[in-house]
KOLMARTI-77543 format. One record per residue (C-alpha): x, y, z; residue in three letters. Coordinates in steps of 0.05 Angstrom, whole numbers, plus 5000, padded with zeros to 4 digits. Example, Ala and Ser with C-alpha at 12.3 -4.5 7.8 and 13.67 -1.06 7.14 Angstrom:
2
{c1 5246	c2 4910	c3 5156	residuo ALA}
{c1 5273	c2 4979	c3 5143	residuo SER}
end
This chain:
323
{c1 4634	c2 8577	c3 6329	residuo MET}
{c1 4608	c2 8588	c3 6400	residuo PRO}
{c1 4660	c2 8580	c3 6455	residuo GLY}
{c1 4618	c2 8530	c3 6495	residuo PHE}
{c1 4616	c2 8484	c3 6434	residuo PHE}
{c1 4692	c2 8480	c3 6430	residuo LEU}
{c1 4698	c2 8473	c3 6505	residuo ILE}
{c1 4647	c2 8416	c3 6503	residuo GLY}
{c1 4685	c2 8380	c3 6449	residuo ILE}
{c1 4750	c2 8388	c3 6486	residuo GLY}
{c1 4721	c2 8363	c3 6552	residuo GLY}
{c1 4689	c2 8304	c3 6518	residuo GLY}
{c1 4752	c2 8283	c3 6482	residuo LEU}
{c1 4793	c2 8290	c3 6546	residuo ALA}
{c1 4743	c2 8245	c3 6582	residuo SER}
{c1 4747	c2 8196	c3 6524	residuo ALA}
{c1 4823	c2 8194	c3 6529	residuo VAL}
{c1 4818	c2 8179	c3 6604	residuo LEU}
{c1 4766	c2 8125	c3 6590	residuo PHE}
{c1 4808	c2 8092	c3 6536	residuo ALA}
{c1 4871	c2 8096	c3 6579	residuo SER}
{c1 4834	c2 8063	c3 6637	residuo ALA}
{c1 4811	c2 8007	c3 6591	residuo ALA}
{c1 4883	c2 7995	c3 6568	residuo ALA}
{c1 4918	c2 8006	c3 6635	residuo GLY}
{c1 4927	c2 7960	c3 6694	residuo GLY}
{c1 4923	c2 7958	c3 6770	residuo GLY}
{c1 4911	c2 8019	c3 6813	residuo ALA}
{c1 4928	c2 8066	c3 6756	residuo GLY}
{c1 4871	c2 8039	c3 6716	residuo ARG}
{c1 4821	c2 8051	c3 6773	residuo LEU}
{c1 4847	c2 8122	c3 6784	residuo LEU}
{c1 4840	c2 8139	c3 6710	residuo LEU}
{c1 4770	c2 8110	c3 6708	residuo TYR}
{c1 4749	c2 8151	c3 6769	residuo LEU}
{c1 4774	c2 8215	c3 6736	residuo LEU}
{c1 4737	c2 8203	c3 6670	residuo VAL}
{c1 4678	c2 8251	c3 6684	residuo PRO}
{c1 4721	c2 8309	c3 6709	residuo LEU}
{c1 4737	c2 8344	c3 6642	residuo PRO}
{c1 4664	c2 8340	c3 6620	residuo SER}
{c1 4640	c2 8365	c3 6688	residuo LEU}
{c1 4687	c2 8424	c3 6682	residuo LEU}
{c1 4657	c2 8440	c3 6614	residuo SER}
{c1 4586	c2 8434	c3 6639	residuo GLY}
{c1 4592	c2 8472	c3 6705	residuo LEU}
{c1 4635	c2 8527	c3 6674	residuo GLY}
{c1 4603	c2 8536	c3 6606	residuo TRP}
{c1 4532	c2 8510	c3 6614	residuo GLY}
{c1 4492	c2 8446	c3 6606	residuo SER}
{c1 4496	c2 8451	c3 6530	residuo ALA}
{c1 4572	c2 8443	c3 6536	residuo ALA}
{c1 4561	c2 8381	c3 6579	residuo ALA}
{c1 4514	c2 8351	c3 6526	residuo GLY}
{c1 4565	c2 8364	c3 6472	residuo ILE}
{c1 4619	c2 8332	c3 6516	residuo SER}
{c1 4576	c2 8269	c3 6522	residuo ALA}
{c1 4569	c2 8263	c3 6447	residuo LEU}
{c1 4642	c2 8281	c3 6432	residuo ALA}
{c1 4667	c2 8233	c3 6485	residuo GLY}
{c1 4624	c2 8176	c3 6458	residuo ALA}
{c1 4650	c2 8190	c3 6387	residuo ALA}
{c1 4722	c2 8190	c3 6412	residuo GLY}
{c1 4713	c2 8124	c3 6450	residuo VAL}
{c1 4679	c2 8093	c3 6389	residuo SER}
{c1 4738	c2 8111	c3 6345	residuo ALA}
{c1 4788	c2 8082	c3 6396	residuo ALA}
{c1 4751	c2 8022	c3 6425	residuo LEU}
{c1 4689	c2 8008	c3 6384	residuo GLY}
{c1 4615	c2 8020	c3 6387	residuo VAL}
{c1 4601	c2 7976	c3 6449	residuo LYS}
{c1 4652	c2 8014	c3 6490	residuo SER}
{c1 4624	c2 8080	c3 6465	residuo ALA}
{c1 4554	c2 8060	c3 6487	residuo LEU}
{c1 4582	c2 8041	c3 6555	residuo MET}
{c1 4617	c2 8109	c3 6560	residuo PHE}
{c1 4554	c2 8147	c3 6540	residuo PHE}
{c1 4509	c2 8110	c3 6590	residuo LEU}
{c1 4557	c2 8110	c3 6649	residuo THR}
{c1 4595	c2 8175	c3 6640	residuo GLN}
{c1 4570	c2 8223	c3 6586	residuo GLY}
{c1 4495	c2 8221	c3 6599	residuo LEU}
{c1 4501	c2 8225	c3 6675	residuo PRO}
{c1 4548	c2 8285	c3 6670	residuo VAL}
{c1 4499	c2 8320	c3 6623	residuo ALA}
{c1 4440	c2 8305	c3 6669	residuo ALA}
{c1 4475	c2 8329	c3 6732	residuo ILE}
{c1 4501	c2 8392	c3 6700	residuo CYS}
{c1 4432	c2 8408	c3 6673	residuo TYR}
{c1 4401	c2 8399	c3 6743	residuo LEU}
{c1 4458	c2 8436	c3 6778	residuo ALA}
{c1 4446	c2 8498	c3 6735	residuo LEU}
{c1 4370	c2 8498	c3 6742	residuo LEU}
{c1 4343	c2 8560	c3 6777	residuo ALA}
{c1 4276	c2 8593	c3 6786	residuo ARG}
{c1 4258	c2 8664	c3 6808	residuo PRO}
{c1 4232	c2 8676	c3 6877	residuo VAL}
{c1 4193	c2 8735	c3 6904	residuo ASP}
{c1 4223	c2 8803	c3 6889	residuo GLU}
{c1 4265	c2 8832	c3 6944	residuo THR}
{c1 4232	c2 8893	c3 6974	residuo ALA}
{c1 4298	c2 8930	c3 6983	residuo ALA}
{c1 4328	c2 8921	c3 6915	residuo ARG}
{c1 4268	c2 8908	c3 6872	residuo GLY}
{c1 4304	c2 8851	c3 6837	residuo THR}
{c1 4285	c2 8779	c3 6829	residuo SER}
{c1 4329	c2 8730	c3 6867	residuo ALA}
{c1 4340	c2 8659	c3 6842	residuo LEU}
{c1 4329	c2 8594	c3 6878	residuo GLU}
{c1 4378	c2 8541	c3 6853	residuo TRP}
{c1 4367	c2 8467	c3 6848	residuo TYR}
{c1 4383	c2 8440	c3 6919	residuo PRO}
{c1 4448	c2 8402	c3 6930	residuo ALA}
{c1 4411	c2 8346	c3 6966	residuo GLY}
{c1 4367	c2 8335	c3 6905	residuo HIS}
{c1 4430	c2 8332	c3 6862	residuo LEU}
{c1 4458	c2 8277	c3 6906	residuo VAL}
{c1 4391	c2 8241	c3 6902	residuo THR}
{c1 4392	c2 8245	c3 6826	residuo ALA}
{c1 4464	c2 8219	c3 6825	residuo ALA}
{c1 4444	c2 8161	c3 6870	residuo ALA}
{c1 4387	c2 8142	c3 6823	residuo LEU}
{c1 4435	c2 8145	c3 6765	residuo ILE}
{c1 4485	c2 8102	c3 6804	residuo ALA}
{c1 4432	c2 8048	c3 6814	residuo GLY}
{c1 4417	c2 8048	c3 6740	residuo GLY}
{c1 4491	c2 8048	c3 6721	residuo VAL}
{c1 4503	c2 7988	c3 6767	residuo ALA}
{c1 4445	c2 7950	c3 6735	residuo THR}
{c1 4470	c2 7965	c3 6664	residuo ILE}
{c1 4542	c2 7946	c3 6683	residuo SER}
{c1 4520	c2 7878	c3 6712	residuo VAL}
{c1 4478	c2 7862	c3 6651	residuo PHE}
{c1 4536	c2 7880	c3 6604	residuo LEU}
{c1 4582	c2 7832	c3 6642	residuo LEU}
{c1 4537	c2 7772	c3 6629	residuo GLY}
{c1 4479	c2 7757	c3 6583	residuo ALA}
{c1 4442	c2 7721	c3 6639	residuo ASP}
{c1 4449	c2 7703	c3 6713	residuo LEU}
{c1 4482	c2 7636	c3 6700	residuo GLU}
{c1 4534	c2 7666	c3 6653	residuo ALA}
{c1 4550	c2 7720	c3 6704	residuo LEU}
{c1 4554	c2 7668	c3 6760	residuo ARG}
{c1 4603	c2 7626	c3 6719	residuo MET}
{c1 4645	c2 7688	c3 6703	residuo LEU}
{c1 4649	c2 7706	c3 6777	residuo LEU}
{c1 4665	c2 7634	c3 6797	residuo ARG}
{c1 4722	c2 7631	c3 6747	residuo ASP}
{c1 4749	c2 7698	c3 6772	residuo LEU}
{c1 4746	c2 7674	c3 6845	residuo ILE}
{c1 4779	c2 7607	c3 6831	residuo GLU}
{c1 4833	c2 7630	c3 6783	residuo ASN}
{c1 4850	c2 7698	c3 6810	residuo VAL}
{c1 4831	c2 7711	c3 6882	residuo PHE}
{c1 4840	c2 7642	c3 6912	residuo LEU}
{c1 4907	c2 7632	c3 6877	residuo LYS}
{c1 4933	c2 7700	c3 6897	residuo GLU}
{c1 4912	c2 7701	c3 6970	residuo LEU}
{c1 4964	c2 7664	c3 7012	residuo PRO}
{c1 4915	c2 7639	c3 7063	residuo GLY}
{c1 4878	c2 7596	c3 7012	residuo PHE}
{c1 4939	c2 7562	c3 6980	residuo LYS}
{c1 4949	c2 7513	c3 7037	residuo ASP}
{c1 4875	c2 7505	c3 7054	residuo LYS}
{c1 4833	c2 7510	c3 6990	residuo PRO}
{c1 4758	c2 7520	c3 6993	residuo LEU}
{c1 4711	c2 7464	c3 6977	residuo SER}
{c1 4664	c2 7466	c3 6917	residuo GLY}
{c1 4604	c2 7484	c3 6961	residuo ASP}
{c1 4643	c2 7540	c3 6995	residuo GLU}
{c1 4665	c2 7569	c3 6928	residuo ILE}
{c1 4592	c2 7566	c3 6905	residuo ALA}
{c1 4570	c2 7604	c3 6968	residuo ALA}
{c1 4624	c2 7657	c3 6958	residuo VAL}
{c1 4604	c2 7663	c3 6885	residuo THR}
{c1 4530	c2 7674	c3 6902	residuo ASP}
{c1 4549	c2 7726	c3 6954	residuo PHE}
{c1 4594	c2 7762	c3 6904	residuo ALA}
{c1 4539	c2 7759	c3 6851	residuo LEU}
{c1 4488	c2 7795	c3 6893	residuo TYR}
{c1 4538	c2 7843	c3 6925	residuo ALA}
{c1 4568	c2 7863	c3 6858	residuo LEU}
{c1 4514	c2 7915	c3 6838	residuo PRO}
{c1 4520	c2 7948	c3 6907	residuo ALA}
{c1 4595	c2 7952	c3 6899	residuo GLY}
{c1 4588	c2 7981	c3 6829	residuo PHE}
{c1 4537	c2 8032	c3 6851	residuo ALA}
{c1 4576	c2 8056	c3 6912	residuo MET}
{c1 4642	c2 8060	c3 6874	residuo THR}
{c1 4610	c2 8098	c3 6817	residuo TRP}
{c1 4571	c2 8146	c3 6862	residuo LEU}
{c1 4630	c2 8161	c3 6907	residuo GLY}
{c1 4677	c2 8174	c3 6849	residuo GLY}
{c1 4625	c2 8215	c3 6811	residuo PHE}
{c1 4607	c2 8260	c3 6870	residuo LEU}
{c1 4681	c2 8272	c3 6885	residuo VAL}
{c1 4689	c2 8295	c3 6812	residuo ASN}
{c1 4627	c2 8340	c3 6817	residuo VAL}
{c1 4656	c2 8372	c3 6881	residuo TRP}
{c1 4725	c2 8379	c3 6849	residuo LEU}
{c1 4698	c2 8409	c3 6785	residuo ALA}
{c1 4655	c2 8457	c3 6825	residuo GLY}
{c1 4715	c2 8479	c3 6866	residuo ARG}
{c1 4759	c2 8489	c3 6804	residuo ILE}
{c1 4706	c2 8529	c3 6766	residuo THR}
{c1 4690	c2 8569	c3 6828	residuo ARG}
{c1 4763	c2 8589	c3 6838	residuo MET}
{c1 4768	c2 8608	c3 6765	residuo SER}
{c1 4705	c2 8650	c3 6768	residuo GLY}
{c1 4669	c2 8606	c3 6718	residuo ARG}
{c1 4620	c2 8570	c3 6764	residuo LEU}
{c1 4551	c2 8588	c3 6739	residuo MET}
{c1 4514	c2 8580	c3 6806	residuo ARG}
{c1 4528	c2 8599	c3 6879	residuo PRO}
{c1 4565	c2 8548	c3 6921	residuo TRP}
{c1 4515	c2 8510	c3 6964	residuo PRO}
{c1 4521	c2 8499	c3 7039	residuo ASP}
{c1 4537	c2 8425	c3 7038	residuo LEU}
{c1 4530	c2 8418	c3 7113	residuo SER}
{c1 4455	c2 8433	c3 7105	residuo ALA}
{c1 4446	c2 8374	c3 7057	residuo LEU}
{c1 4376	c2 8345	c3 7058	residuo THR}
{c1 4340	c2 8294	c3 7014	residuo TYR}
{c1 4269	c2 8284	c3 6991	residuo PRO}
{c1 4228	c2 8244	c3 7041	residuo ARG}
{c1 4215	c2 8187	c3 6993	residuo TRP}
{c1 4289	c2 8169	c3 6989	residuo LEU}
{c1 4286	c2 8134	c3 7057	residuo ALA}
{c1 4227	c2 8093	c3 7032	residuo LEU}
{c1 4267	c2 8078	c3 6969	residuo GLY}
{c1 4325	c2 8053	c3 7011	residuo LEU}
{c1 4278	c2 8008	c3 7051	residuo ALA}
{c1 4245	c2 7981	c3 6987	residuo ALA}
{c1 4312	c2 7968	c3 6953	residuo ALA}
{c1 4339	c2 7933	c3 7015	residuo PHE}
{c1 4277	c2 7889	c3 7018	residuo ALA}
{c1 4288	c2 7870	c3 6945	residuo MET}
{c1 4357	c2 7843	c3 6962	residuo THR}
{c1 4323	c2 7785	c3 6999	residuo PHE}
{c1 4292	c2 7762	c3 6934	residuo MET}
{c1 4328	c2 7721	c3 6881	residuo THR}
{c1 4347	c2 7733	c3 6809	residuo GLY}
{c1 4342	c2 7800	c3 6774	residuo TYR}
{c1 4299	c2 7834	c3 6828	residuo PRO}
{c1 4354	c2 7821	c3 6879	residuo ALA}
{c1 4408	c2 7849	c3 6832	residuo LEU}
{c1 4366	c2 7910	c3 6819	residuo LEU}
{c1 4353	c2 7921	c3 6893	residuo GLY}
{c1 4427	c2 7911	c3 6910	residuo SER}
{c1 4448	c2 7967	c3 6863	residuo GLY}
{c1 4398	c2 8018	c3 6887	residuo PHE}
{c1 4407	c2 7998	c3 6961	residuo ALA}
{c1 4482	c2 8010	c3 6955	residuo GLY}
{c1 4473	c2 8078	c3 6922	residuo ALA}
{c1 4419	c2 8102	c3 6971	residuo PHE}
{c1 4459	c2 8077	c3 7031	residuo PHE}
{c1 4521	c2 8116	c3 7009	residuo LEU}
{c1 4478	c2 8178	c3 7000	residuo ALA}
{c1 4455	c2 8173	c3 7072	residuo TYR}
{c1 4527	c2 8163	c3 7096	residuo VAL}
{c1 4543	c2 8229	c3 7061	residuo LEU}
{c1 4484	c2 8263	c3 7094	residuo MET}
{c1 4507	c2 8236	c3 7162	residuo GLY}
{c1 4575	c2 8267	c3 7150	residuo LEU}
{c1 4541	c2 8333	c3 7131	residuo ALA}
{c1 4504	c2 8332	c3 7198	residuo ILE}
{c1 4570	c2 8321	c3 7235	residuo VAL}
{c1 4601	c2 8380	c3 7197	residuo HIS}
{c1 4541	c2 8423	c3 7214	residuo PHE}
{c1 4536	c2 8410	c3 7288	residuo ILE}
{c1 4611	c2 8419	c3 7300	residuo THR}
{c1 4615	c2 8488	c3 7267	residuo ARG}
{c1 4649	c2 8538	c3 7311	residuo GLY}
{c1 4668	c2 8487	c3 7364	residuo LYS}
{c1 4741	c2 8481	c3 7388	residuo PRO}
{c1 4735	c2 8405	c3 7384	residuo SER}
{c1 4714	c2 8406	c3 7311	residuo ARG}
{c1 4781	c2 8382	c3 7281	residuo PRO}
{c1 4786	c2 8325	c3 7330	residuo PHE}
{c1 4714	c2 8303	c3 7319	residuo VAL}
{c1 4721	c2 8305	c3 7244	residuo LEU}
{c1 4787	c2 8268	c3 7244	residuo TRP}
{c1 4757	c2 8215	c3 7291	residuo GLY}
{c1 4696	c2 8205	c3 7246	residuo VAL}
{c1 4736	c2 8198	c3 7182	residuo TYR}
{c1 4787	c2 8152	c3 7216	residuo LEU}
{c1 4731	c2 8108	c3 7241	residuo SER}
{c1 4704	c2 8104	c3 7170	residuo LEU}
{c1 4773	c2 8083	c3 7146	residuo LEU}
{c1 4786	c2 8032	c3 7201	residuo ILE}
{c1 4718	c2 8005	c3 7221	residuo LEU}
{c1 4689	c2 8018	c3 7152	residuo ASN}
{c1 4621	c2 7982	c3 7149	residuo THR}
{c1 4601	c2 7991	c3 7222	residuo TRP}
{c1 4620	c2 8064	c3 7224	residuo ALA}
{c1 4584	c2 8076	c3 7158	residuo ALA}
{c1 4521	c2 8043	c3 7186	residuo LEU}
{c1 4522	c2 8088	c3 7248	residuo ILE}
{c1 4533	c2 8151	c3 7206	residuo ILE}
{c1 4477	c2 8132	c3 7157	residuo ALA}
{c1 4431	c2 8117	c3 7216	residuo LEU}
{c1 4444	c2 8187	c3 7243	residuo LEU}
{c1 4419	c2 8215	c3 7177	residuo ALA}
{c1 4359	c2 8169	c3 7174	residuo LEU}
{c1 4339	c2 8189	c3 7245	residuo LEU}
{c1 4347	c2 8264	c3 7234	residuo GLU}
{c1 4272	c2 8276	c3 7226	residuo PRO}
{c1 4264	c2 8250	c3 7297	residuo PHE}
{c1 4329	c2 8280	c3 7323	residuo LEU}
{c1 4329	c2 8351	c3 7294	residuo PRO}
{c1 4402	c2 8366	c3 7308	residuo LEU}
{c1 4409	c2 8416	c3 7252	residuo ARG}
{c1 4346	c2 8453	c3 7274	residuo ARG}
{c1 4361	c2 8459	c3 7348	residuo THR}
{c1 4436	c2 8470	c3 7342	residuo GLN}
{c1 4455	c2 8542	c3 7324	residuo PRO}
{c1 4511	c2 8536	c3 7273	residuo PRO}
{c1 4578	c2 8569	c3 7285	residuo GLY}
{c1 4614	c2 8610	c3 7232	residuo PRO}
{c1 4597	c2 8582	c3 7164	residuo SER}
{c1 4654	c2 8559	c3 7121	residuo THR}
{c1 4646	c2 8527	c3 7052	residuo PRO}
{c1 4652	c2 8451	c3 7059	residuo ASP}
end
């Protein structure tokens, strides 16, 4: 039996165990386990090929089905197994370029890292949409579910609302906001966790000598031009109502996070070789932690404006280090 087949089965079953443990756990531990679900399958795919990632998706779905049932297995396959297989397939795509004159050998051009992030963002928007639809059969059912959660969990647990409860109209307004913000939250959480796992799996397989492609220069991250238009269209859809607004919310959240990451890549690039680099990077990441939304907006705007502010074309980079 081929080695990649056994590795794929092992990675898929390990991901299934993490998924089942997250479903049965509680609190922060549950979230941590869920965020780590794709890691074993990504290690299989990046280290042993996209076929191993495909086998991991099927083995993981089979394991989840045996432990939690068919519905949970379908959820695992759509939100974890299939995305891992797709990203591993794209990450290992390569095409020959012109023969080098000196060596007479054909070099390979690998699928760009920016396009990988773009593909992951598209998947994140789809995953958010699927997750929201699985929570409630229709908008009214989902609205009632969220209202019940707000009234019986959040408002009872937060001390500020015990002495001054919200009125019915205020609870309805909070529920509507939560309803249309939910897909964006899903998409950003999934995309952030997934990309961290891709980076971690790439680092591990690279250190072990199993990574099947060269490590990309993440500071040079760029996206297809249509992604900015996609962000604008998705954001415009959030001003609608019903399912179009939910769909737009999920993709807007995913595309927005992608541009935040590109903004961070620009900061890493232009600070290469500068003595102030550690202080600038610490300041940027601390601002993201403290100011959160406002800092993220500024960083994403930096990425969106790069075609008009060619910082990475006019700024000679310092010594390159793998980011």
